[in-house]
C-alpha positions as CSV (number, residue, x, y, z in Angstrom):
1,M,-76.2,-264.0,14.7
2,S,-74.3,-261.0,16.1
3,Y,-75.2,-260.6,19.8
4,H,-72.9,-257.6,19.8
5,L,-75.3,-255.8,17.4
6,I,-78.3,-256.7,19.5
7,N,-76.7,-255.1,22.5
8,T,-75.8,-252.1,20.3
9,I,-79.5,-251.6,19.3
10,Q,-80.6,-251.8,22.9
11,K,-78.1,-249.0,23.8
12,L,-79.2,-246.5,21.1
13,G,-81.4,-244.5,23.4
14,H,-83.8,-241.8,22.0
15,P,-81.6,-239.1,20.5
16,K,-82.9,-235.9,19.0
17,I,-82.0,-235.6,15.3
18,L,-82.4,-232.7,12.8
19,V,-83.2,-233.7,9.2
20,L,-82.5,-231.1,6.4
21,G,-83.4,-231.7,2.8
22,D,-86.0,-231.9,0.1
23,L,-89.5,-232.7,1.2
24,I,-91.4,-235.0,-1.3
25,L,-94.9,-236.4,-1.3
26,D,-95.2,-239.9,-2.8
27,R,-98.6,-240.8,-4.2
28,Y,-99.3,-244.4,-5.1
29,T,-102.0,-245.8,-7.3
30,W,-102.4,-249.5,-7.0
31,G,-104.4,-251.9,-9.2
32,N,-104.5,-254.9,-11.5
33,A,-102.7,-254.7,-14.8
34,E,-103.8,-257.7,-16.8
35,R,-104.4,-256.4,-20.3
36,I,-103.4,-254.0,-23.0
37,S,-105.6,-251.0,-23.9
38,Q,-107.5,-251.2,-27.2
39,E,-106.8,-247.5,-27.8
40,A,-103.0,-247.7,-27.8
41,P,-100.2,-250.2,-27.0
42,V,-100.2,-249.4,-23.3
43,I,-100.9,-251.3,-20.1
44,L,-104.4,-250.8,-18.7
45,L,-104.4,-250.4,-14.9
46,R,-107.6,-251.0,-13.1
47,E,-107.3,-248.9,-10.0
48,D,-108.4,-250.3,-6.6
49,T,-106.3,-248.3,-4.0
50,Q,-104.7,-244.9,-3.6
51,E,-102.1,-244.2,-1.0
52,V,-100.0,-241.2,0.2
53,R,-96.6,-241.6,1.7
54,L,-93.8,-239.2,2.8
55,G,-90.8,-239.1,0.5
56,G,-87.4,-237.6,0.2
57,A,-86.1,-236.0,3.5
58,A,-89.6,-236.4,4.9
59,N,-89.3,-240.2,4.5
60,V,-85.9,-240.1,6.4
61,A,-87.7,-238.2,9.2
62,N,-90.5,-240.8,9.2
63,M,-87.9,-243.6,9.3
64,L,-86.2,-242.0,12.3
65,I,-89.6,-242.0,14.1
66,G,-89.8,-245.7,13.5
67,L,-86.3,-246.0,15.0
68,E,-87.6,-244.3,18.2
69,T,-85.9,-240.9,17.9
70,E,-87.1,-237.3,18.4
71,V,-87.1,-235.6,15.0
72,T,-87.0,-232.0,13.7
73,M,-87.8,-231.6,10.0
74,A,-86.2,-228.7,8.1
75,G,-87.1,-227.9,4.5
76,V,-89.4,-226.1,2.2
77,T,-92.8,-226.9,0.7
78,G,-95.2,-225.0,-1.5
79,T,-98.3,-223.3,-0.2
80,D,-100.4,-225.8,-2.1
81,M,-102.6,-228.6,-0.8
82,D,-99.8,-231.1,-1.3
83,G,-97.6,-229.1,1.0
84,A,-100.3,-229.1,3.7
85,V,-100.6,-232.9,3.3
86,V,-96.9,-233.3,3.9
87,R,-96.9,-231.1,7.0
88,D,-100.0,-232.7,8.4
89,A,-98.5,-236.2,7.9
90,L,-95.3,-235.2,9.6
91,V,-97.2,-233.6,12.6
92,E,-99.3,-236.8,12.9
93,K,-96.0,-238.8,13.2
94,G,-94.9,-236.5,16.1
95,I,-92.2,-234.7,14.0
96,D,-91.4,-231.1,14.9
97,C,-92.2,-229.0,11.8
98,T,-91.2,-225.5,13.1
99,A,-88.3,-225.5,10.6
100,I,-90.4,-226.1,7.5
101,V,-90.8,-223.0,5.4
102,A,-93.7,-222.5,2.9
103,D,-92.7,-220.9,-0.4
104,A,-95.6,-219.7,-2.6
105,S,-93.2,-219.4,-5.6
106,R,-92.7,-223.2,-5.9
107,P,-94.8,-226.3,-5.8
108,T,-94.4,-229.1,-3.3
109,T,-92.5,-231.9,-5.0
110,V,-94.8,-234.8,-5.8
111,K,-94.0,-238.2,-7.3
112,Q,-97.0,-240.2,-8.5
113,R,-96.3,-243.9,-8.9
114,F,-98.6,-246.4,-10.7
115,M,-98.3,-249.9,-9.3
116,G,-99.7,-252.8,-11.2
117,R,-100.3,-256.4,-10.2
118,A,-100.7,-259.4,-12.6
119,Q,-102.9,-262.2,-11.4
120,Q,-102.7,-260.8,-7.9
121,R,-99.0,-261.3,-7.7
122,H,-96.4,-258.9,-6.3
123,P,-97.0,-255.4,-7.8
124,H,-94.4,-253.6,-10.1
125,Q,-94.1,-250.0,-10.9
126,I,-95.5,-249.2,-14.3
127,L,-95.1,-245.5,-14.5
128,R,-93.9,-242.5,-12.4
129,V,-95.0,-238.9,-13.0
130,D,-93.1,-236.1,-11.2
131,R,-94.2,-232.6,-10.4
132,E,-91.3,-230.5,-9.2
133,V,-89.0,-227.5,-9.5
134,N,-85.3,-228.0,-9.3
135,T,-84.2,-224.3,-9.0
136,P,-82.3,-223.3,-5.8
137,L,-84.3,-221.4,-3.1
138,D,-84.3,-217.7,-3.4
139,Q,-82.2,-215.6,-1.0
140,I,-85.2,-214.6,1.2
141,T,-86.3,-218.2,1.6
142,M,-82.7,-219.4,2.4
143,D,-82.3,-216.6,5.0
144,T,-85.6,-217.5,6.6
145,L,-84.7,-221.2,6.7
146,L,-81.2,-220.6,8.2
147,N,-82.5,-218.2,10.8
148,I,-84.8,-221.0,12.1
149,I,-82.2,-223.9,11.8
150,L,-79.0,-222.4,13.2
151,P,-80.3,-221.8,16.8
152,M,-81.6,-225.4,16.8
153,I,-78.4,-227.2,16.0
154,P,-76.9,-227.4,19.5
155,E,-80.1,-229.0,20.7
156,H,-79.7,-232.0,18.5
157,Q,-77.3,-235.0,18.7
158,A,-77.0,-235.4,14.9
159,I,-78.0,-233.7,11.6
160,L,-79.0,-235.7,8.5
161,V,-78.9,-234.1,5.1
162,S,-81.1,-235.8,2.5
163,D,-80.3,-234.1,-0.9
164,Y,-82.6,-234.8,-3.8
165,A,-81.5,-231.7,-5.8
166,K,-84.9,-230.1,-5.5
167,G,-83.5,-226.7,-4.4
168,V,-83.2,-226.9,-0.6
169,C,-79.5,-228.0,-0.2
170,T,-77.9,-225.0,-1.7
171,P,-74.2,-224.4,-1.3
172,Q,-74.9,-221.5,1.1
173,I,-77.3,-223.5,3.3
174,L,-75.0,-226.5,3.5
175,A,-71.8,-224.5,4.2
176,T,-73.5,-222.5,7.0
177,V,-75.1,-225.5,8.6
178,L,-71.9,-227.6,8.4
179,E,-69.8,-224.8,9.9
180,E,-72.1,-224.3,12.8
181,A,-72.5,-228.1,13.4
182,K,-68.7,-228.5,13.5
183,R,-68.4,-225.6,15.9
184,V,-70.8,-227.1,18.4
185,G,-69.6,-230.7,17.8
186,V,-72.8,-232.2,16.2
187,P,-72.1,-234.9,13.5
188,V,-73.6,-234.3,10.1
189,I,-74.3,-237.3,7.8
190,V,-75.1,-236.6,4.2
191,D,-76.9,-238.8,1.6
192,P,-75.5,-237.0,-1.5
193,C,-77.4,-236.4,-4.7
194,P,-76.0,-238.1,-7.8
195,G,-74.7,-235.6,-10.4
196,R,-74.1,-232.8,-8.0
197,E,-70.7,-231.4,-7.2
198,Y,-69.6,-233.2,-4.0
199,Q,-67.5,-230.3,-2.9
200,I,-70.7,-228.8,-1.4
201,Y,-70.6,-231.6,1.2
202,S,-67.0,-230.7,2.3
203,G,-66.7,-230.7,6.1
204,A,-69.5,-233.2,6.8
205,T,-68.8,-236.0,9.2
206,A,-69.7,-238.7,6.7
207,I,-71.5,-239.3,3.4
208,T,-73.4,-242.4,2.2
209,P,-73.2,-242.7,-1.6
210,N,-74.1,-245.9,-3.4
211,R,-71.9,-247.7,-5.9
212,L,-73.1,-245.7,-8.9
213,E,-73.0,-242.3,-7.1
214,T,-69.5,-243.0,-5.9
215,S,-68.3,-243.9,-9.4
216,R,-69.6,-240.6,-10.8
217,A,-68.1,-238.6,-7.9
218,V,-64.6,-240.0,-8.3
219,G,-64.5,-240.5,-12.0
220,F,-63.8,-244.3,-12.1
221,E,-66.1,-247.3,-11.9
222,V,-66.5,-249.0,-8.6
223,K,-66.7,-252.7,-9.3
224,S,-64.8,-254.3,-6.4
225,K,-64.2,-253.6,-2.7
226,D,-60.8,-252.3,-3.6
227,D,-62.3,-249.9,-6.0
228,A,-64.7,-248.8,-3.2
229,F,-61.8,-248.4,-0.8
230,R,-59.8,-246.3,-3.2
231,A,-62.8,-244.1,-4.0
232,G,-63.6,-243.7,-0.3
233,K,-60.1,-242.6,0.5
234,K,-60.2,-240.0,-2.3
235,L,-63.6,-238.7,-1.0
236,C,-62.3,-238.6,2.6
237,H,-59.3,-236.6,1.5
238,D,-60.9,-234.3,-1.0
239,L,-64.0,-233.4,1.2
240,N,-62.3,-233.5,4.6
241,L,-64.6,-236.2,5.9
242,E,-64.2,-238.4,8.9
243,Y,-65.5,-241.5,7.1
244,V,-67.4,-242.7,4.0
245,F,-70.0,-245.4,3.8
246,V,-70.2,-246.8,0.2
247,T,-73.3,-248.9,-0.1
248,L,-72.6,-251.8,-2.5
249,D,-76.0,-253.4,-2.8
250,S,-75.7,-257.2,-2.3
251,D,-72.0,-256.9,-1.3
252,G,-72.7,-254.8,1.8
253,I,-71.2,-251.6,2.8
254,A,-67.6,-250.4,2.4
255,L,-66.3,-248.3,5.3
256,I,-63.4,-246.0,4.7
257,Q,-62.1,-243.8,7.5
258,S,-59.9,-240.7,7.3
259,D,-57.0,-242.5,8.9
260,G,-56.9,-244.8,5.9
261,T,-58.6,-247.7,7.7
262,T,-60.9,-249.7,5.4
263,E,-63.4,-252.5,6.0
264,L,-66.0,-254.3,4.0
265,L,-69.1,-255.1,6.1
266,P,-70.9,-257.9,4.2
267,T,-74.7,-258.3,4.2
268,R,-76.6,-261.6,4.1
269,K,-78.5,-262.6,1.0
270,R,-82.1,-261.5,0.8
271,E,-85.1,-261.5,-1.5
272,V,-85.2,-258.1,-3.1
273,Y,-88.6,-256.8,-4.0
274,D,-88.1,-253.1,-4.2
275,I,-85.0,-250.9,-3.6
276,T,-87.1,-247.8,-3.1
277,G,-86.2,-246.2,0.2
278,A,-83.2,-248.3,1.0
279,G,-80.8,-245.4,0.8
280,D,-83.1,-243.4,3.1
281,M,-83.2,-246.3,5.6
282,V,-79.4,-246.5,5.5
283,L,-79.1,-242.8,6.2
284,A,-81.6,-242.9,9.1
285,T,-79.9,-245.9,10.7
286,I,-76.4,-244.4,10.5
287,G,-77.8,-241.2,11.8
288,V,-79.4,-242.8,14.9
289,G,-76.2,-244.7,15.6
290,S,-74.0,-241.6,15.1
291,A,-76.2,-239.6,17.6
292,A,-75.7,-242.4,20.1
293,G,-71.9,-242.5,19.6
294,I,-71.8,-245.9,18.0
295,A,-68.5,-246.9,16.3
296,P,-68.4,-246.5,12.5
297,A,-68.1,-250.3,11.7
298,D,-71.2,-251.0,13.9
299,L,-73.0,-248.2,12.1
300,A,-72.4,-250.0,8.8
301,R,-73.5,-253.4,10.3
302,L,-76.8,-251.9,11.6
303,A,-77.4,-250.1,8.2
304,N,-76.9,-253.5,6.5
305,V,-79.7,-255.0,8.6
306,A,-82.1,-252.1,8.2
307,G,-81.4,-251.6,4.5
308,G,-81.8,-255.4,3.9
309,L,-85.2,-255.4,5.6
310,E,-86.3,-252.4,3.6
311,V,-85.6,-254.0,0.2
312,E,-87.7,-257.0,1.2
313,Q,-90.8,-254.8,1.3
314,I,-92.9,-253.3,-1.6
315,G,-92.6,-249.6,-1.6
316,V,-91.2,-247.4,1.2
317,V,-91.9,-248.6,4.7
318,T,-90.4,-247.8,8.1
319,I,-88.3,-250.4,9.9
320,S,-88.5,-250.6,13.7
321,R,-85.8,-251.6,16.2
322,E,-87.9,-254.6,17.0
323,E,-87.8,-255.8,13.4
324,M,-84.0,-255.3,13.4
325,L,-83.7,-257.3,16.7
326,A,-85.9,-260.0,15.3
327,D,-83.9,-260.2,12.1
328,L,-80.7,-260.6,14.1
329,L,-82.2,-263.0,16.6
330,M,-83.5,-265.2,13.8
331,G,-80.4,-265.0,11.7
332,S,-77.5,-267.4,11.4
333,R,-75.9,-268.1,14.8
334,V,-72.3,-268.6,15.7
335,T,-71.8,-271.3,18.3
336,S,-69.2,-269.4,20.4
337,E,-71.5,-266.3,20.6
338,K,-74.3,-268.4,22.2
339,I,-72.3,-268.8,25.4
340,L,-73.0,-265.6,27.4
341,P,-72.4,-264.2,30.9
342,L,-75.6,-263.6,32.9
343,E,-75.6,-259.8,32.6
344,E,-75.5,-259.9,28.8
345,L,-78.0,-262.8,28.7
346,Q,-80.5,-260.7,30.7
347,R,-80.5,-258.1,27.9
348,H,-81.2,-260.7,25.3
349,V,-84.0,-262.3,27.3
350,K,-85.7,-258.9,27.7
351,A,-85.4,-258.2,24.0
352,R,-86.9,-261.6,23.2
353,Q,-89.8,-261.1,25.6
354,K,-90.4,-257.6,24.3
355,L,-90.9,-259.2,20.8
356,G,-93.5,-261.5,22.3
357,Q,-91.3,-264.6,22.3
358,K,-91.7,-267.3,24.9
359,V,-88.4,-268.0,26.7
360,V,-87.7,-271.5,28.0
361,L,-85.0,-272.4,30.5
362,T,-83.6,-275.7,31.6
363,N,-80.6,-276.5,33.7
364,G,-78.2,-279.4,34.5
365,C,-74.6,-280.6,34.5
366,F,-74.8,-282.2,30.9
367,D,-71.6,-284.2,31.6
368,V,-71.1,-286.9,28.9
369,M,-73.8,-285.9,26.4
370,H,-76.0,-288.7,25.0
371,V,-79.1,-289.2,22.9
372,G,-81.3,-288.8,26.0
373,H,-80.0,-285.3,26.5
374,V,-80.5,-284.4,22.8
375,S,-84.1,-285.7,22.8
376,Y,-85.1,-283.8,26.0
377,L,-83.4,-280.6,24.7
378,E,-85.3,-280.9,21.4
379,Q,-88.6,-281.2,23.4
380,A,-87.6,-278.2,25.5
381,A,-86.9,-276.1,22.3
382,A,-90.3,-277.0,21.0
383,E,-92.0,-275.5,24.1
384,G,-91.2,-271.9,23.1
385,D,-89.3,-269.5,20.8
386,C,-86.0,-269.4,22.7
387,L,-84.2,-272.0,24.7
388,I,-81.6,-271.2,27.4
389,V,-79.5,-274.0,28.9
390,A,-78.0,-273.2,32.3
391,V,-74.9,-275.4,32.9
392,N,-73.4,-276.1,36.3
393,S,-69.8,-275.0,36.5
394,D,-67.1,-277.5,37.4
395,D,-67.0,-276.3,41.1
396,S,-70.8,-276.6,41.2
397,V,-70.7,-280.2,39.9
398,R,-68.1,-281.1,42.5
399,T,-70.3,-279.5,45.2
400,L,-73.2,-281.7,44.1
401,N,-71.1,-284.8,44.9
402,K,-71.8,-286.4,41.5
403,G,-68.7,-288.6,42.1
404,P,-64.9,-288.3,42.5
405,D,-64.2,-288.2,38.8
406,R,-66.9,-285.7,37.9
407,P,-67.2,-283.7,35.9
408,I,-65.6,-285.8,33.1
409,F,-65.7,-282.8,30.8
410,G,-64.9,-279.2,31.9
411,Q,-67.5,-276.5,31.9
412,T,-66.1,-274.9,28.7
413,H,-66.3,-278.2,26.9
414,R,-69.8,-278.9,28.1
415,A,-71.1,-275.4,27.2
416,S,-69.5,-275.6,23.7
417,M,-71.2,-279.0,23.0
418,L,-74.6,-277.6,24.0
419,A,-74.1,-274.4,22.0
420,A,-73.5,-276.5,18.9
421,L,-77.0,-277.9,19.0
422,E,-79.3,-275.9,16.6
423,G,-82.3,-275.8,18.9
424,I,-80.4,-274.1,21.7
425,D,-80.2,-270.3,21.6
426,Y,-78.1,-269.5,24.7
427,V,-75.9,-271.2,27.2
428,V,-75.0,-269.7,30.5
429,I,-72.6,-271.3,33.1
430,F,-73.5,-270.8,36.8
431,D,-71.6,-271.6,40.0
432,E,-74.5,-272.1,42.4
433,T,-75.8,-275.6,43.2
434,T,-79.3,-274.6,42.1
435,P,-80.6,-272.4,39.3
436,C,-82.7,-270.2,41.8
437,E,-80.5,-267.1,41.4
438,L,-80.6,-267.4,37.6
439,L,-84.4,-267.7,37.6
440,Q,-84.8,-264.6,39.7
441,E,-82.5,-262.6,37.3
442,L,-83.7,-264.0,33.9
443,K,-87.4,-264.7,34.7
444,P,-88.0,-267.2,31.8
445,D,-91.6,-267.8,30.8
446,L,-91.1,-271.6,31.2
447,L,-88.8,-273.7,33.4
448,V,-88.5,-277.3,32.2
449,K,-86.7,-280.4,33.4
450,G,-86.3,-283.8,31.8
451,G,-87.6,-286.7,33.9
452,T,-90.7,-288.0,35.7
453,Y,-90.8,-285.2,38.3
454,E,-93.8,-283.7,40.0
455,K,-93.9,-279.9,39.6
456,E,-92.9,-279.4,43.3
457,E,-89.8,-281.6,42.8
458,I,-88.4,-279.2,40.2
459,V,-85.9,-276.8,41.9
460,G,-87.0,-273.2,41.5
461,W,-90.7,-273.9,40.7
462,E,-92.0,-271.5,43.3
463,I,-89.8,-268.7,42.0
464,V,-91.1,-269.1,38.5
465,E,-94.7,-269.2,39.5
466,T,-94.3,-266.2,41.8
467,Y,-93.7,-263.9,38.7
468,G,-96.3,-265.7,36.6
469,G,-94.2,-268.3,34.8
470,E,-94.8,-271.9,34.1
471,V,-93.0,-275.1,35.2
472,K,-93.1,-278.4,33.3
473,A,-91.5,-281.8,33.4
474,L,-90.6,-283.4,30.0
475,G,-90.3,-287.0,29.0
476,I,-87.1,-289.0,29.1
477,T,-85.6,-291.5,26.7
478,P,-86.0,-294.9,28.3
479,G,-82.9,-297.1,28.7
480,I,-80.3,-294.4,28.8
481,S,-78.9,-292.0,31.4
482,T,-75.6,-290.4,32.3
483,T,-75.2,-292.9,35.1
484,Q,-75.6,-295.8,32.7
485,V,-73.2,-294.4,30.2
486,L,-70.6,-293.7,32.8
487,G,-71.1,-297.2,34.2
488,I,-70.3,-298.7,30.8
489,I,-67.3,-296.5,30.4
490,R,-65.9,-297.4,33.8
491,K,-66.5,-301.1,33.2
492,N,-64.7,-301.1,29.9
493,H,-62.0,-298.9,31.3
494,Q,-61.4,-301.3,34.2
495,E,-61.3,-304.3,31.9
496,T,-58.7,-302.7,29.5
497,E,-56.6,-300.6,31.9
498,S,-57.3,-301.7,35.4
499,A,-54.1,-300.3,36.7
500,R,-54.8,-296.7,35.5
501,P,-57.8,-294.8,37.1
502,L,-59.8,-292.1,35.4
503,S,-58.2,-288.7,35.8
504,N,-59.7,-286.4,38.4
505,S,-59.2,-283.4,36.1
506,P,-62.1,-282.6,33.8
507,I,-61.4,-282.7,30.0
508,E,-61.4,-279.4,28.3
509,P,-61.1,-278.6,24.6
510,P,-57.6,-277.8,23.4
511,K,-56.7,-274.1,23.4
512,R,-56.2,-272.5,20.0
513,K,-52.8,-271.2,19.1
514,A,-52.6,-267.4,18.9
515,G,-52.7,-266.1,15.3
């Protein structure tokens, strides 16, 4: 799990973003498709549900709302009923529609999808019917749109261009917007349209083409990461871009920067049900991060998470920050990343609790780990969704007068051993003799200790109950304790090497060599 990414999401803020592009209305007809028509060799769809969703640039705007941003939508619809449906849906989401122009000479773009289920299983798209006009906007409509957009640009922290080649993203509109955005220092991220001349995107901050789109743009096939790097460098140079994000489906995202720096940001394996909307989700995520000033590599990492969650869904859906956090929190965890300082751990606890997770905390020295520790920690993990283990530092252990040779193992060694246990989510080292200060800062939902304690014997119980938390004593494994284990070790040591006492210096793991 990348705790760094979790912190990044929590620092995104609520930027104001302008979306420019082609507005599309997606209509879905759902039903069961279990037989062939007697009239012709075609699938018979028995309709049971109809649904309307925002598509194209409107979908990007909708996804940005899901990511907790302020959004202004700029584009063109027809004066038809479908155009009114698009506008009403955007307004309902809280999106500013003052930069949407209605053009009576063109219809609102509509994509009608027919989705069939067989034996109530996952639906698949059977047919898509499009109603659209691809001709560029006329000069009057372009001037009207630009007169609205240009004064708005300085008010926004980023501009996203979603080009579906339906006539809005003309060379004149793009050149004018890109020039003004560069003048006032607003980043512009473009999701380019396949088949269009990429020179119209020259001067943007970044573009987000997929593997196939990149291949078409550079004139050679992008098969490997090296191909993606070569293609990205060419696009950066030819289009005067700061960076390029080449989305490589299951391989992740290739990041190429104008200084020649390249990096492949891999994504984890997922069940892919529907790729519809994944590109829009990537654009929206990179846009939010760009507006917040996030580094390009982290933009790609966040886009991998959001895009991965999108393809696990049927149809186009919004992905929230909470879903991204949950995905990161529940993902694979690196042992070294579990050991956190208090300030950073506080952010993770708040994120967990915001997701409705129950946070459990226990504390102790955990010197000379044994099966009793493991059993009690497994019990603690089962009490909630997240387990924090607070470990006494070496100085703290000495202050507690555990013995002249304690701790046997140093704090780094003890913390690493605990972090290696699957059920433990976080480890924090504290210098105080009691966990009271930690409890006041972290406010876990449950404080647990291993042993036959009464509640009032557990240090910090009154602090936890003051803010509404719980306190609980867990069982112990009979016949084994740290005192017993150390007694056996000392006895055996004295029998074999009576002349040499145990060292007073705690054992620490060996330091890794640089490089």
